[in-house]
N, C-alpha and C positions, 0 to 999 in steps of 0.2 A: 478783174485782176487776172492776168495770165502768167503762168509759170514759164520760166525759160526751159529750154530743152535740157540744159545741164542740170537744173534743179529737179526736173521731172525724172531724169535718169538716176540721180542720187536717191530720190524717194523710192523708186522702183527697186533699187539695190537694197535699201533698208527693208522693204517688204519681203524681198527674197531671203534676206538674212534671217528675219523673224520666222518666215515660213519654214525654213530649214531647221530652225531650233525646235519647232513643234509645240513648245509650251515654255513659259517663262515666269519667274518671280521677278517683279520689278521693284527695285529700291526707289520709292516714290516720295518726293518732297513737296510736290505741288508747284514747282517752279516751271519755267518755260520749257526746259529741255525734257525733264522727266514727264511732264504732262503730254507733250507731243509724242514721246516714246510710248507712253501708256496707251494713248488714244490709238496709235498706229498698231501696236501689238494686239489690242482688243479687236480692231477691225480684221486683222489678219488671222488671229488665232482663236477668236471667240472666247469661250469660257475656259480656255487653257491658259489663262493669264491671272495672276494673283499680284495685286499691289500690296506692298508692305510699307507702312508709314511708321517712322521711328520718332517717338517723342523723347525729348531729353531736356536737361536744364540749359543746353546751348542753343535751343530754338525757341523763339517766342510762341506762346500758346496760340496766337492768332494764325501763325503759319501752319501749325498742326491742324487747327480747325479748318483752315482753308483747303488743305490737302484732302481732308476727309470729305468735305463738301464737293470738291472737284471729282474725286473718285466715284462718289455716289452719282453725280450728274452724268458721268461717262458710262455708268452702268457696269462698272468693273467690281468684281469681288475684291475686298481688301481686308487686311489685318492691321490693327494698331498695336504696336509694341513699345516698350520702354527700353532705352539704352542708358547706360550709366558710365559715361566717359570719365566723370570726375572721381570715380572710385579708383581709377588707374593713376598712380602717382606719376607715371611717365607723361600722361596727358596733362595733368595739373601743372607740372613743371614748365610746360609750354615751350619745348625746344622747337627748332624749325621743322622737325619731322613730326610735329604734333598730330597732323592729320593721318599719319600712318596708323597711330594707335587707335584713333577714332574709327577709321574705316576697317581696321582689322576686326574690331569688336562687331561693327555693324554687318560686315560681309559674312563673318562667321555665323551670326544669328540668321542671316538670310539663307545661307547654305543649309543650315539645320532645318529651317522651315521648308525649303525646297525638297529636301530629302523626305521629310515627314509627309509632304503633300504629293510627292511623286513627280516633281519637276526636275528635269535634267539641268536647266540653266538658270542662273541668276544674272540679271542685267542691271546696269546703271545708266544714268543720263549723261555721262561724259560726252562732250562734243569734240569736233576736230580741232577747234581753236585751243582746247585744253592741252594739247600736245606741246604748245609753245609756252605754257605757264609752268610755274613751280607747283607740282601736285604730288606731295609725298604719299597721298592715299593711293596713287596708282600702283605703288609697290605692293600694297596689301591686296588690291584688286587682282594683280597678276599672280601673286602667291596663292590665292584662293580660287583661281580659275573663273572669276567673274568677267563677263563680257560687256562691251560698250558698243552696241549696234550703231548708234549715231556716229560714233567715231569711225567705226569700220566702214560706214557708207560715206565718209568724208563730208559730213554735214557740219557746217560752221554755225555759230550762234545766229548770224544774220540769216542763213538758210532756214534755220529752225523757226525764227520769228516770221519769216515770209510764209512758210508752209502753215504755221499756226494761224496766221491771219487768213490765209486762203481757205482753211478748214473751219474758220470761225471759232477758234479756241479763245477763251477769255484771257488766257495767259500770254497772248502774242506780244503784248507790250508791257508785261509785268517787269518791274525793275529787277535787276540782278540782286541776288541775296546769297549771303554766305553765313555760316553759323556764327553766333556771337563771340565765340572764342577767337575769331580772326580779328577782333577789335583790340586785342591785347598785344603789346610789344613782346617779342620773343624773350623767354626766360623770366617773364613777369607772371607770377603764379595766378592761375585761373580759379576763381571761387564763385559760389552761388550768388552771394550778395552783389558782387560787381556785375555779374551777368544780368541780374535783374535790373540793376541801375542802368546799364547800357540799353537794355530793351525798352525801359520806360522813357529814356531820353530820346531814342529813335522814334518811338511811338508819338511823342510830343512833336518832334520836328516834322514828321509826316502829317500830323494833324494840322500843321500850319502850311500845308501845301507843297512841301519839299518831297518829291516822289522818290528820288534816288538819294539815299542818305547813308553815311557811315559815321558813327560816333566812336572815334578812336580813343581808347581809355589809357591815359598815362598817369595813373595814380590820382592825385588831386586835380589833374588837368584834363579837360575834355577838348579834343581836337575834332572839329566838325568838318566833314567832307560833304559837299553838295555839288551839283552840276555847276560848272562855271557860269552858265547863263542865269542861274538862280542867285548868285552871290549878291547882286545889287538889291534884290528884294529882301534878303536876309539883313542887309545893312540898313534897311529902313529903320529909323530910330525906335519907333514903337515896337516893331517886330523884334529888333535886336534886344531891347530891354526885356521883353517877355521871355525870350529864350534864355537870357542870362539868369533871370529870376528863377525859372523852372529848373535849370541845370544846377543852380546853387542849392535849391530846395532838395535836389537829389543827392547832394553831398559833394559836388565839385566846387573847388575853391577858385579855379581859373577856367575860363571858357574862351577858347580860341577858334578862329576860322582858318582853315587851310586854304591859302590863296591859289594853290594848284587845282583845287576842286577835287571832286570824286574821281578815284581811279581804283580799279580792282587790284587787290593785293599790295596796297601801299606799304604795309608792314614788311614786305619782302625787299624793299629798296635798300635796306642796310646789309643784306646778306651777301656773303662771298660764296657763290655757288660752286666754286672750285673745290671747296672743302666739304660739300654736302653729298650724301649718297642718295 
């Protein structure tokens, strides 16, 4: 595999940005973007890198465990902390700006850790494509002076996957993941019981071979999003009946399949962005 000159140039820009920073605390989730960022930062800065993994009710335990294992495999020093988004009534009410409240708590914690450890910069894994998406957490990032080196180097998601494959990172083809709070319609209150139910439902669907999954939670109704090419397999009578049975065991009365298939941020489709800050 050979990298294009454009991609090589972006990669060198990323390394230069990190070199200039001198030392960083990385908000680390174990996903495609933050793993590539952490790996590159560690190569450039050595032991002047600290990964911070945040555990909360909004992330499945297997994602946290996976992030810990990856940080260890990369040889990077890390800290595991707990965040408590559900203690914030603004977050629980689930307005369109929900991610702002989550990121404000997280980045505030990371900034405090950076100060304690003697690091000037906190960085996250936002990429260049994220500039085209509705990302309320960006406001919290900017308010607290957190930087996004991948975005600054204009690295897209596809760029990052290609580079991750080139450097043999196991996350190069990992499905996109967002916190489980994103499964709720806006203004539908988020609670621990439903977060657990959603996580269990998605685990079951993944165990049936559906790699990219979202279980959108509409009260008594579960709306399944999978890749369009996987829809025929889900509709196999035996497979379909198993899924219906398991989701009803978890408390859903109605089980539906979204015929548009998986798409990131489908809950944003109802929003009128002209009225959002």
